[in-house]
N, C-alpha and C positions, 0 to 999 in steps of 0.2 A: 504493499498498499504505499511505503513511504517513498518508495521507487517510484512510482506513477507522479507522485505528487512533488519530487524533486525535479523529476523530468519537465512537468509544469512549469515548474518554477523556472528553470533553465530556458526553455521554448521563450517564456515571458521577459527573457534578459536578465534574470538573475547570475550571478558570478560567483559565489561562494561554494566551494567546495562540499561534497557530500556531508562530511564530517562537521562541519561548521554551520550548515543549515540543520542537519540532524539533529544536534547537540544544542538543549538549551542553556544559555549561560548568562550573564552579568545583568539582573533584572534587577530594576531599583523601586519598581513598583509592581504590586502582585497584579494591578489592572493590565499589565504588560505582560502576565504568564501567559502561556497557552492554554486552551479550556481542560486539560489532563490537569496542569497545576494548580490551575484556579479550583477546581474540583476535589484535588487531594488535598487543599488546604483547607476547603469546607469539611472534609472528610476526617482530618486531623484535628481540627479546631473542636468539631463535635466530640471525638473520642478523648482528647486530653483537655479540654474544657477551658484551653487559653488560646492565645492568640499566637499563629507560625510567626516566627520573625520575615521578614523579606530577603534574609542574606537565605535562608532556605529555601527559597522560588524554584530556582535554575536545578537543585537536586532534587525535590517533591515532584516539577515538572515531571524531569526525563523518567524518574523512577514508575510515574504514575503513567506517562505514554507507554511504557513499554508492560508495566502489571496491567493494564485495562486488557491490550491485544491478545497478553498470553493468556490472562483470567479467563477471557469469553472462549480462547479454543480449547483448555482445561475442560471449561465447562462442556462446551460442544462434545468433546472426547467421549465425557462422563455418560452425556445422555444421550446421544446419537450412536446406535451400536448398526445397523444399518443403513448403509450410506450411497442411496440412490444418485444419480450423474447428477441430480442437480441441489443436491446437498448442499456445498462449498457456496454457489450465488447464493441461495435461501438464507445461510448463515448471515453472510455479510448484510443481506437486505434487512434481518433480524437486528444484528449490531445495530446500522442507519437507524433503522426506525426506533429502536430503543435509545439513542441518543438523543433523537428531536421530542422524546417525552421527558427521561431525565433529569438532563441539562436545562432544559427552560424551568423546570420546576427547582433546581439549585441554585439558578439564577445567573446559572454560566454561558447558555446561549440565548438565543431569543425565540418564541414562539415557531415554529414551522413556518407559518404564515407570514411570517415578518420577512422571510428569506424570498429572492428571486429564483426561478426554474433553472436558472442553467447553474447557480451555485447549487441548489438541491441536486444535482444532476451528476457535476464535477465530483461532489460528496459523496453520491451512492455510487455511483462509474468506482471509485476509490474505494467502498466499503464491499463491491461485488469481488473486486480483485483482492482484497484480505479474504476474504470469505474462501473464496476458489484456492488460493493458496495455502490458507491453513488448512481445509479439508483435504487436497492433495498430500500435505507435508504429516497429518494423521494416516491418512490409507499408505503412506510410505512406512509409517512406523509403526 
C-alpha cells in the first residue's frame, strides 16, 4: 500500500527518498501527525489518562502505522480460514470502510461525505492493494 502511495507522491513531483517519506520524524505539533499517530495519541491518552508529549509524536505515528496494518492482517488470518479469490480485495475494502467509520468518530478523519470522490477512490484503491497483498502473504505463509 505504501509503495502505491509513494509512487503517486513521486509522480506528483515529490523528491524525498522512500525511507524519508515513509518514516515520520520531527513533528512539532500533534496536529501535523498523520492519522495513525493522532489515533495512537488518543488511545494512549485514554489508557494512560495523561497527555502524550509531542516529543513522542513521530514514534507513536510510526508504531501505529505499522501496528494497524499488521493487526488487521493478523485478525484476518485468525478469522478467514477459506480464502476465495476475492478475499484480498474484500479485506482491503473492509479496512477502508472501517477507517471512515472509526476515525471520524475519534476526530481523526472528517465524515466520509466531506471527501470528494477522487480522494475516496485513491484511498480505496490503495486499501484494495493492501488487502490483496496481505491476503497473498497469508496464502504463502
